[in-house]
N, C-alpha and C positions, 0 to 999 in steps of 0.2 A: 868561714861558714862553708859548714856540710850541705852537699850537694845546691849552688842557688842556679843551675838550670833549671829546680823546683819552684822557684819565688813567681807569684804573679807578676807582672812588669810593674807597677806601680810600688809595689813592695822592694823587687830590684832597682829601678831607678831612687826610689828615695835612699837605701841604702848606697847607692854609689853617692848622692850627695852626700851623704851624710859623714863619706869616707870610710865608711866599714866593710865596704864591698868595693872591689876595682873595677872597671870593665872588662879589663882583660880577664881573669877570675872567671867571672859570668861566659865570657867568650867564650873561654878552653874549656869549663865543663859544660858549657853546649856542644861546644868541637867534640870531646870526650862521646859525649852519649849518643852523639851520632857515628861514629865510628864503630860503636859498640853495635848499634843498631839497627843502622841501614842497610845491611847485609839483608836483611831481613822486613824490615819496612819500608823501604822506596820509594823516601819523602822526596827525593829530593830530584830538581833534575841538571843542578850547578851549583856547585859549590862553590868559594873561594878563601881559602885556608887566611892566605896569608894575609889578604886582604881585608879579612873583618878582623882579623889580631892587629893591622895596621891602624885602624879605626878606631878598636876600643885601647890601643897605645893613645891616638891623641885621644879620648876623651879622655882620659884619665888625667893628661893637663891639663885641661880647659874646664872653666866655670862652668856646671850645669848649662848647656842650652836649652832646654825645656824638659818635658814633664814624660820624657820618652828617654833621658840621657842615657850613652852606654848598654841600650834595650838588644837584643838583636831581635830581631822582623825577619819572618818568612813571605817572599814574596810569589805570588801564583803565576805562573810562566805565562801570561799573557798579559802580562803589566810589562810597561817595557823601565827597563835598566839602566846607564849610560855606561856603567863597569862591567854588566856580565850580558852573556846572550837571552834572549827572548825568542823561546821558538815556538810554541804557541801550541807544541804537543802535536810536532809534524812536522817531519823529514823534508817538506819542500822551505821549511823556515830554521832546516839548519844552521847554525853559524851564522843568526842574525845580530847584530849587533848596534842595536838602536842608536842614536846621535844625542840625546836626552833623554833624562828621568819623567816619567809616566807622575804626575803630580801628586798621587797619596805616596807615591815613594821621594819623591823631594819636598815633601810634609813631614813624613816621617826624618829623613836628617834634619829638618828643620829643628825637629824638637828634641834633637840628641839621640836617636836611634840609629843604630848599625845594622844594614842590608848583609843578614848572614846567606844568601843565597835566594835563586829559585825554585821553589819546591814545582813539586808534580803536578799539572793539567790536563785532564782529557784533550783529546785532537779539538784542537780552535772549542774547546771549554765546553764541548757538546758531550753525547752522550752514551760514547765507545768506551769502553773502561781499558786506563791506563794501568801501568805495573803496580803500584801500590797497594799496600795489604792494610789491612786494621789492625795498630798495634795490641790493640787491648784480644786480639785473636786473630794471627796472618794467615785461618781458614777465613777469613769474613771479606766482605767489600768493607772500605772505608766510605762508600758515598761516592760520590761526583758533581759535577767536574772540580770540586776545590780540594780533590784526593787529597796532595799533597800536604797544603797546608792544615789541613785537619789531621792525617797521621801525623805531623810534625809537631802542631801543637800536643794532642793527646798524650804522646809518647817524649813528652818533654825534651824534645829538640830543642822549641823556642820557646817565648810565651804567646807569643803573639803572630796571626799568619792571616793576610788579605785573601779573601775569597773572592768570588762575582757569581751574581744569582742572575738567571735569564727564567729558569722555571722552578730549581730547588736546589743547586747548586752550594749555599752557604748555610742552609737549615737542615737540611738533610743530613751530609756526610757531619752536620756535629752533634745530631740526633746519634746517629752510629756510630760517634766515639766519645760520645757523653763530655760535650763540651757546650758553650753558650756561644753561639752562632746568631749575628746579628746583621737581620738586614735594614736597611734602613729606607725607610720615604722614596723614591725616587726622584733623584735628582740632589739629594741631599749631600750625597760626596763628590766631587771632583773626576771624570771619569779619563780626562785626555791623559791621553798614551795608552788606554787600556784599549785589547781590539775585542771590538765588538760585535756582538755574535747578533744580538736581536737589537737596535737603539732604542726604540718603545720600551725593552723590559730590562734591559741589562742595568743592571745596580751592583758596584761596590759594596761590598760588605768585610766583615771581622770575622775571624774562630780565635778566642779565646776560655782561659780555663773559669774565668769568673764574671761577672757582669759587668761589677767595677771595672776590668779594663776594658772591656766591650765602651764604656760612657769613657774612658779615659781615651782609648781611641777616636771617641767623637771630638773632644777638645783637641788632639793632633790635627785631625783633618777640619778641623771648623778652623783649627789656629787660633782659637780660644777659649776663655775658660767657659763650662758648662752653667748656664743660667741656673738658679736655686728655682723648682718647679718644688708644688705640692701636690701629695698623693694622699685622696680622703682618707677618712680615719676605717673609713668602710668603702675599703672599694670594690664596686661591682664587675664580674666581668660576665662575660654572656658565653656557654658554656655549649657551640659550636660544633655537632657532628660534622659540617659539612654535605653537601649534597653525595658525597661518597664514601659515607661509615660502611659501608658493606667491607670495604676493603683494609679494611684494619681487619688485622688480626688479634687476637686475646690478646700478646702482648700489650698493642696498643689502646686496644680496648681498657687491660685490667692498669695500665698507667695513667688513663684520661681519669678514667672512677676515683684512685688512687690520689690523683692530685685535687680531681673535686671535693672529696671527703676531707684530705688537710685543709684547702682555701677556708672550707664553711667552717672547719673548727676554729680557725685561726680568725676568723669573724669576718670572713669576706663574705661580701649578697652576691650569692650565684643564681642564676635565671636561664634556663634552656632558650636558645636560640633557634629561630627558623629561617635561615636564607631563601629571598625569591628563587620561586621552583625555576625558575628557569635560569638559572645561576647555574645546573648542569650542563649545560650547553656553551660557559665560558670556558671549557677546556679545549674546546675544536677551537675558538675563536684564539687561544692562546697559540695553538698550531699552526696555525695558518698564519698568526702576524709573525711566532718566531721563524717561521720557513720560509714568507714570500721575504722578510729582513735579511735572514741566514745568507739566502741564496746571493741578494745585489750587496752584501756586504763584504761577501768574498767571490770578487768578480774577475777579481785577480788568478786566485787562487783554484779559479772554475776554469779557467783558459784551456782548450783542450791539450796544448801541452806539458800541465799541470795536475790535470783532472785525476789523474791515473794515480797520483798520489795520494788522494782521499783512501781512507778504508771504505769499504763496502756500503756503511753503513751512511757514512756522511753521503758518498756520490747518492744513494738511493735519496737522501733527507732534501739534499741538493736540489734534485731532478725533477723531487715533490715541489719544491719554493718557488724553480724559474716557470714552473704550470701553473702556478697560481695566476688565479688575474688582476688587474688593479681592482677593480670594481669589489673581487672576493676580500680584497683585505682590504679597503673602505668598508666594510661591511661588518668585517672583524674590530675595527678601528672603531668604529660608533657603537657596538655592544661593550666593547672597554670603558667607553666614558661614560655609556647607560650604567654599567657594574659598578664604577667609581663613585658616580651618586646617590644608588641606592646601599650599597653601601655602606657610607657616609651617613644615610639615613637609622641604619641599622644600628651603626656603632655611636650613633648620637647618644642613646642613653648607657654608654657603658665606659668605663676606665679601657677593655681589652676585652677583646675576644680567643677563648681559648679554643683549641686546633688539634688536633693529631699533627707532631711535626713530620710522622714517618708510618706506611701500613705497620709495622714491626720492629725487630731488629733488624742491625744490619745482613744482609741475607749472605750465606754462605756461598763460599767461589768466586772468582771473578769475573764471571761471562756480565755481571751487571753490574750497575752501581748505585741500584733501588730504584723504587720509583716515585716522582714526583704528585703525584694523586692528592696531598695535603698541603703540595707548595707553588700550585701553579697559582691559585686564587688573589696570593697577596704578591704575588709577583706581576702579573696581571694589573691590579686593580693599586700598583703602584703604592700600596700602604705596609709601612714599617710591620717588623716581624723577628721575633725572637724567641730561638728554642732553648729550652731553661730543662736539664736533665733531672726526671723524676726516681726514678728505678732501674731497676735490672731485671731483664727479662731470663725466662726459661731457661737461654742456652748461656746466659751471665752475662750478658752482652747490655750494653746501657739503653735503656728506651724514656725520649723526652716527650714534650709538649712543648706547644706553640704558642706564644702570645701576640695578636694583633691590635695592630693600634691603629688611630688615628691619623690621616695622611698629614706632613707636615709637624704630630704632635712627638715626635721622635723623646725628648727627654721626657718625656712623662711616660712614656712607655719603657724607656730606662730603667728611672726610678721605681716603678712598680715591677717590673724583675728581678732587679734588687734586694725589693723586698719579698717577695717569691719562693726567690732562691736561699737563701736562710733558711725557711720552710726545709728543705729538704736537705740542710747543707749535712 
């Protein structure tokens, strides 16, 4: 089979199960692609080629374990793996070897998947950029903090990468790299073994090249087939500029409007939606929660003998977090709860809200991973969100839109997104 590393995960697993493709062939093709491209892309924090090939040979001697049998997966380097280091993008965890796999890694193995390696993360999955470059144009950022997973999937190293999202670390890299990024409802995926930055916000997510593979990973991470969900014949989509529309550049506006026209022409019912005016304050509440919890979740790393190992950006964020009072934090959590209730009321009449995924194309240079201005709302209010690529901007880089669904109704959003994806294929 020519270039099996370009197959979608479900197609690859089906080909392996049908004996039309060997897992070894798929892993070898992935490793060959990495050898060719890694000097430019820098997507990987750790690779164990011998281990991956050993796992692939074992899969080829077994009956299919599950829906990922023989398929290589990239794991963000804040997620524990028992047979590889987990270093959190920080020198203070250099060589750290966890004793056991994170739950999501164990579920991938249970489904027959092969952990190819650990993908680059920004420092503690926060904002300081890492070394990864956008494979579509190495002069541009791949986004963050799930930088390596986004680059690895977009560049055909693996069909699936794990990401995590505190603000916009799944949706934004997916938008910048032309991927489908799925952030489920808060708590939908097990996070045991994932180093949490902010426990009231962090969500495990997936980066794939198709909605169908995001749906496949839902099945893997739930350890159960996806239940059938009906999507109405004329889905109702709320066009939501959010309070931050002024920060969308021409590429983001053009993509949003093009997506709206395509949906309308395809029989979707569209309506402009205004969020409550006070939602403009939610970004500040998100910051308070993130910085308060992050400081306390990294208390070990913030000890005086290790604090200097943080970057200057991280030191400043941690110091702000320690200065925040429990009363300020409690007020932000109350606003979070109020916002969830009011967003649920807004979503009540719609199948999803459509919003920009990012302010525009991936920024040039590696001094920033981009602005999560259009992502914090879904993260703070715990609702599922999915990025769908729509078009290319003036620099030739992808621009996507995101669809935000009702809390707990993830499967409906996934099935809706698969239908939308077909319109832009």
